[in-house]
N, C-alpha and C positions, 0 to 999 in steps of 0.2 A: 548503447555504449558510446559515450561522448568523450571519455577521457583519452588522452593521447597514449599511444602504445609505448611501453617502456620495456627495455631489455633488463634481464635479471642482473642486478649488481649486488653482489654479496661479498663481504670480506672473506678471503679464502681461508678455510679451516680444513686442513688436510685430514684430520681424524674424522670429522663429520662427513666430508666428501667421500672418503673411502668406504664408509659404512653403507652408503647407498649405491656405490658403483657396481655396475653389472659385471658378470663373469663371461659375457659373450665376447667374440672377437670384434675388433674395431680399431679406430684411430683416435689418439688423444693429442690435443693441442695445448701447450703450456703458454699462458698469456700473462704479460707483465702489467704493471699499473697504468701504462699508457695505452692499454688495449692492443698491444703489438704481440703477435705470435712469435715466441722466441725458440720454440722447439716443437717438432712434429714427430710422433712415433706411432708404430703399429703394434698390435698385441694379439696373440691367440686368446688370451684371457686378460681383459682390461684391468680387472681388479688386482690380479697378481702383479702385472707389469707396473702399473702406476704406483702400487704400494711399495715397490722396491726402491723408489726414489726417496722414500721418507723413513727408511730404516736408520737406526742409530749409528751404525758403523758400515764401512765397506764402500762408501761413495767416493768416486774420484773427485779431485779438486774442481774439475770443470762442472761436474754435476752438482757439487755443493754450492758453487757460485750461481748456477742456473736455478736451482731449487729456491734459493734465497730471494730470487726476483719474481717468483710466481705470485700473481694476484688471484688467478683462478684457472681452472682447467676445463676445457671443452672436450666433449667426446662425440664420436659418430660411430654408432654400432653398424656392423656389416654382417652379411649372412655367413661368410666364410673367411678364413684367414687370408686366402688368396686375394679376395676383394679388398681386405684391409691393406695388404701390401701394395696393391696398385693405387688405392686411394692415397696412401701415404706418399707415394711418388708424385701423384698429381698435385698434392698440397705443397710439398717441398718445392716443386718447380714454380708454383704460383706464388707462394708466400715468401720463399727464400729465408727461412728462420736462421738467425745468426748462430745458433748453437748446433745446427745440423752439419754433419761432415760435408765438406765441399764436394767430395767425390760423389756423394749420394745426391747432391743437388743436380749433378749432370747425368744421373743414371736414367736410362730408358729401358723399358721392358721389351722383350723380344717378340717378334711376329714370325709366323711361317709365311714365306713368300713364294708364290708360283708366278714365274715370268710369263710374258705374252708372246714368246717366240713360237716358231713353227713346231719345235720340239722343246716345250717349256722345261725349265729346271725348277726344283724345289729346294729351298734353303732357309737358313735363319737370317732374319733382317732386324737391324736396330736403327734407330734414328728416323729422320724425315722420310716420308713415303713418296719419293720422287719417281721411282721406276714404275713403268706400266706393268700391270699384272694384278693378281689377287693377294690380299693380305688377310691372314687369319690370326686373331689374337685381340689384345695383347695377352701374353702368358706370363705368369709370375716367376717362372724358373727357366733359365737358359739351359740348365742341365736336363730338365724334363723335355724341352724342345729337341735338344740334340739326341737324346736317347730315343725319342719318338721318331725323329728323322731316320735314325739308324734302323728302327723297327719297320717303319713304313717302306724303307728301301728293300727290305726282305719280302714284304707283302705286295707292294706295288712298285715294280722296278723302274721308277722315274729317275732321270739323271739328276745328280746333285753337284756335278763338277762346275767350276767357273766357266764362263763363256770363252775366255782366252784359251783354256785347256781344251774345251770342247771343239773349238773351231780349228785347232791345229793337229787333230788326230788323223793318223793314216791307217791305224789298225786298232782293234778293240783293246781297252785297258783291262786291268785285273778285275775290275768290278763286273765286267761281262763274264769273265771266266768263272767267277763264284756266284753267278746268277743274281747279281744285285743291280744290273742294268741291262737293257736290251740293245745297247750300242747304236743309238740313232746317229751318232757322230760319223759312222761309216756306212750307214744305210742298211743295217741288218734288221730293221723293223720298219713296217709301213707306218705312215702318218695316222691312218685309221686305227690300227691296233694300239699305237702309242696313246692316241686320244682316249681309247677305252680305259686304259690303266689310269690316265690322268683324271678322267671323270670319276672313276671309283675313289681315287684319292680325295678329290674335292668333296664328294658326297660324304665320305668318312669324316673329313674335317668339319663339315657342316652339321655333323651329328645325325645324318640321315641314313647311315648304313650300320646296322647292328650285326650283320653276318660275320664280320671278322671277329668281333667279340664273342659271338656265339660259338664259332669254331674253336677259338682259343679256350673258352670255358669248357667245351666238350673234351678237348685234348688234355686239359688240366685234370678233369675228373677221371679220365682213362688212366693217366699217369699215376694219379693218387691211388686208384683202385689196384693198379699193378705194383704198388709199393715203390714206384720210382719217384720218390719224394723230391729228389734234386731237380728232376725235369719239371715236376709239378710246381716247384718254387720258381723256376725260371719263367714258366708260363704265367704264373701269378704276377710276377714282376712286370711282364709285358702287358698284362691286362691293366695293371695299375698305371703304367706309363701312358697307355692309350687313353685311359679314362682321364688322366690329368690333362692331357693335351686337348681333350674335348670340353673341359670344364667351362661353364658359361660364366663370364664376368659381367657384372652389372654396374660397375663403377666406371667403365669405359665402354662406349658403344658408338655406332655410326649414326648419331643424331645431332641435332643442333643445340640451341640454347633454350632451356626451359627451367622453371622453378616447380618444386613439388611441395605442396602445403598439406600437412596433416594436422587436424584439430582434435583436441580431446577436452571435454569438460567433465570433471569428476571431483568429488569430495571438496567442492567449493573453490577449486583452482582450474583456471583455463590455460591451455598452452597451444600455441601454433608453432609447429616445427617447419622451418623453411629449408629445404635442401636445394642446392644450386647445381645445375647441370649446364656446363658451358663447353661448346664444341664437342658434345658427346661425352664429356668427362665430368664425373662428380667431383665437386670442389668442397664437399663437406656440407654442414648444416648449421643453423642457428635457431635457438629457442627464444620465443617471445611469450610473455605472460601478461596479456591485456588485463587492465583493472576493470572492476565493476561488471564482470561477466559471469559470476558464479551461478546465477540461475538460468543463464542462456543455454540453448542447445548448441551443438557443434555447427549446425547449419547457420544459425544466427551469428555465431562467432566469426565464421568465415566471411559472411556477407558484410559484416562491419569491418573486419580486419583488412580485407583486400584493398578497398579504396583508400583507406588511411595509409596503408603500407606502400602502394604503388603510385598514387597520384603525385606528379611532380618528380618522379624518379624514372630511371631506365627500367622498363618492363620488358621481359622476354616475349618472344612471339607466342609461346605456349605456357600456360599455367595449369598444372595438374592439381586437383583438389580431392580431399578425402570424402567430402559430402557435397551433394548438389543442393542448391538453395534457389529461392525465387529471384527473379530479375537478373539472372546470369547474363542474358542477352543484352540487357540494358547496360550492365557493368562492362561487358566487352566493348560496346559502342563508346562508352565514356573513356575507357583506357585507350582505345584506338585513336580517338580524337586528341587525347592528351599526349600520346607517344608518337603520333604520326606514322604508325604502322599497324598492321593487323594483329589482333590479340585473340587467342583462343583459350577459353577457360573450360575445362572438361574434367569429368571423373573417369579415370582409366578403367577399362573393362578387360583388356587383353594385351598381350605382348610385353616387352621389357618395361613399359611404363607401370604395369601392375607391380612388378618386382621393386621398382623405385619407390612406389607408394608404400609398399609393405615395409621397406627399410625406413622411410620417413615416419611411419606409425610407430615402429619399434623405438626409434630415437625420441619420439614424442613421449612414449611411455616412460622411458628412462629419465627424461627431463622432468616429467611430472612427479615421479617418485622422489627425485632429488629435491624438488621444490617442496613437496609435502613434508619432507624430513628435515627441512631447514630449521634451525633452532628458534629463530624469531617467530616463525609461523607456528611451530609447535607450542611454544610458550603461550601464545595468545589463545590457542585452542584449549590447552589445559586450564587456563584461567576461566574461560567461558564454560567449560564443563563443570568446574567447581561451582560456579554460579547457578548453572542449570539444575544441578543435583542438590543444591543447597548444602554443600559439605563445609564443615568448619575449617578445613585446610585444603589447599590445592593438592589433588592426587599427583604424586610424583612417580608412581610406579603402578602400572595397570597390567594385569595378566588376563589373557583371553583364552578360552578353551573352545575347541570345535571337534567334531567327530567325522571320520570318513571311512567308507567301506563300499564294496560292490556286492549288493545282494547279501549283505551280512558277512562276506568273506574277508578275512584278515583285517579286522577293524583296527584303526589307529586313531588315537586322540592326540591332538596337538595343543601345546601351551606356548603362546608367544608373549613376549614381554616388551612393553613400551615405557620409556621414561621421557624426561624433558629433552633428552638428546636424540629421541627417535627410537627405532627398534633396537633392542639390546639382544643381538642374536646369540651371544655367548650363553645367555640364560634360557634360550628356547629349549623345549623338551618335547620328545615324542613318547607316547605310551602305547605299547602293543597290548591290545585288550583281548583277554582270553577268559574262559570260564563263564560266559554269559550266553543267553539265547541269541543266535545270529540275528543281527538287525535291530536289536534292542538298544536304541540310542540312549535311553534313560539310564539303563544299567551301565552302559559304557561310560557315560558322563560321571556317574557315581564312582566307578572304579578309578577313573583318571584323577578326579579331584581328591579321593582318599589317598591315593599313592603320592600325589604331589604334596599335600598339606600335612600328611603324617610325618614327612621328612622335615617340614617346617617346625613342627612341634619338637622334633629332636634337635633343633638348632641348626639344621642344614638349610642354606638358602636364605633369601631375603623376603620379608613380609610385604605383600602388595597392599597398596592403599585402596585399590578398587579391583574387584573380580568381575570380569565381563564374560557372560555366557552367551554363545551363539545358539539361540533357540528360544522356544516359547516357555509357557508356564510349567510344562512338564520338566524340562531341563532345569528350570529355576528352582523347582521344588527339590530336585536331587541335590543341587548346590546348597540349599538351606539345610537339608538333612545332614550333609557331610560336615558343614560348619558347626552344627549343633553337636554332632558326635564328637568332634575334635575340640569343642569349646573354643572356637576361634571367632573373634569379633571383626569381621571384614565386610565392608560394604559390597553388596552383590547387585549387579545390574544385568538384566536380560535384554537381548536385542533380537527381535524376530522379524523376518521379512514380511512385507504386506502381501495381500492376496495376489497382486500382479507381480510381486517380487522385483519391483522397481526401486532404485535408490531414492531415498527421500520419503518413502511410504512405510518405513520400519515402525514397529511397535516397541516401546521401551517400558520395562517394568523394573522399578527399584524396590528391593526388599525393604519392608518397613514403611513404605508410602502407599496409600490407597490410590487406586486408579493408575492411569498411564502417565509417563513423563512426556510432556508435550514439547517437542523441539521442531522448529520450522525446517523445511527442506533445505533452506540456504544457511542454516545455522552452522558455524565453524565447529561447535561442540559435537553436533551430529556427524559432521564430516570426519572428525577425529575418530569417533566410534566406528564409523564405516571403514575407515582405513585399517584400524586394528582388527576388526572382524574379517575383512578381506585377506589380511595377512595370515590370520589363523587358519582360514579356509585353504589358502594356497599351501601352507606348511603341512596341513593334515593330508591333503591330496597327495603331495609329494611323498610323505611318509608311507601312505597306504600303497602307492604304486611300487615303491621300493620293497616293501614287505611282501607284496603279492608276487613280484618277480623273483625274489629270493626263495620264497616258499616253493615256487614251481621249478626252481633250479634250471632256469632258462636264460638265454641271452636276452638283452633288451628288446630284440626284434619280436620275440614271442609275446610281449605285452602289447603289441600293436594290433588293434582290432582290424581284421581283414587280411592278416599276414599268415597264410597257411604254409605248410612245410615246403611245397614246391616253390612258392614265391620267395621264401627265405633262402632256399638253396640257390635259386636263380640270382638273387641279389648278391649273395656272398661270392658266387662264382664270378659275376660281372665286375665286382669291385676288388676281389682278392682278399677280403677280410673285413672285420668290423671297424678297424681303425680308418680305413678308406671310406667306409659308409658314413662314419661319424664326421669326417671332414668335407663330405660332399654337400652341395646345395640341393634345393628342392628340384630344380630343373634337371640336374645330373641324375637324381634318383628316378624321376619320372621318365627318363629316356630308356629305362630298362623295360623290356617287354613284360606286360602284365602289371606294371606299377602305375596307377593313375596319379593325377596331380594331387587329388585329395589324400590318397594313401601315402604319397611321397611327403606331403606336409606332416602327416602323423609320424612318419619315421624320423623326419628332421626334428620334430618337437621332442621326441623321446630322448634324443642325444643333446638337446639344447634347452632342456627344462631348467629354469633358474632354481638354484638351491637356496 
């Protein structure tokens, strides 16, 4: 790879951009033609939030002026809405976009602070951390911190009064009378006993004490069983508050400066996502699309990218990478000599750095999808596909079918549609397959195609220029049979995975042509077919999971492998309901007794599966 790295520069097209935008939580940055960030915002659902800026009516005059200046929009996906909120604050402070409200520019998020006095106090803290003591946070909501302080005062009677009030007491205040404080101000508690309560408080805030949550969960169950629903609701709200104050934030942490590099090579496109961590705070990410790397591996891509990107520039002390490669030690030595300070390149295995890497990989996937769906890139691929298949005209509409089931249960067939503008999701269809032998993929394909194209004969829907079948000769035979029955003349192409099921080793069969269609692994035409096939597979799996969960009349948790009744009950009690489970991060879920990290990831994926 000898070409210089180039950042993506595409004329902004809001309609095309919104089609590929993810529905996950995250932060968006609106950038003008001078590459200046003019606005930063956060969203629980990026697609819905960003779409609201491009509606025909209802925009304020400020937003209309701002939208008219947008050259492109950058996004950073986060694990939770809380992380998006904190990252938004970090970016606003760092970039100072002119369209962000000034008050928001000065906003800081709250910490819980425990002083270093003989009898320490606990309270809410904002601003610079000048005072000696321990800080816990940052937390996204001051309301949640205050509510949790109030609750902690009931459980651990640590003083919350200001030092001036504390130092001038001659008798206990009302907090002592209602058992919210042990009155250290007048010596009614020993330093040793006070320290025990303080230590319990710290352990809880560090997420190392589950006993309080277990006790509250047990009380809530007893209240609910005794039909005291009002008390049960109050206890549930307490659990939620305590859970929120414990939430782990990974866009701010007590670490120094580092970069996180995630590389992906797929469907003929290479992307390196660079996330920037400065002073322990995430300052967003940038996507790079190196040229001439389509056939390279992710390891080779990083080995070539890093020296070109960092030599002659400021390089942080630590660089986290998604894939290890040869000569890492040599590259560290070169960067050390160039930057005049120690440089560590490593692939993270544990701790917060693993979470940062996962976030970088997620953003790399989002950037890759957007790149693959860009109009100029797609047009070239459609043209090359026409040439490869020797078609008289370029196919402008391709429909692809795939089948999904679990041991024959609740079979679903998917139909996805691609045009020159990319995926046409409004034309996607799912077919619930019934009346066949469970697990008979051929019969399922026959039924789905018959239902789809019988409607076409009736004048419903649009005719495809190419029908793509995910499968081998058996599925292709069924497609030929249906087209013959309905007397439809549509080109049919089958795409079957190779023996090792690796991308680039697919076997292609075009109906009417003898032998296989030969496409090289680096062919853009093959990459287009792979992209459409993968989207059909994703859509089929999503439909199957939804049908299976609905048939079983269960909550989403019951579709998670490894989640028995006791674990589900425990999880619901600990979080107070499905809504709180949905907003929790993987680490928050795995903090519950009996929920491993792997199981927590499965639970998280159930609620954050892209539709």
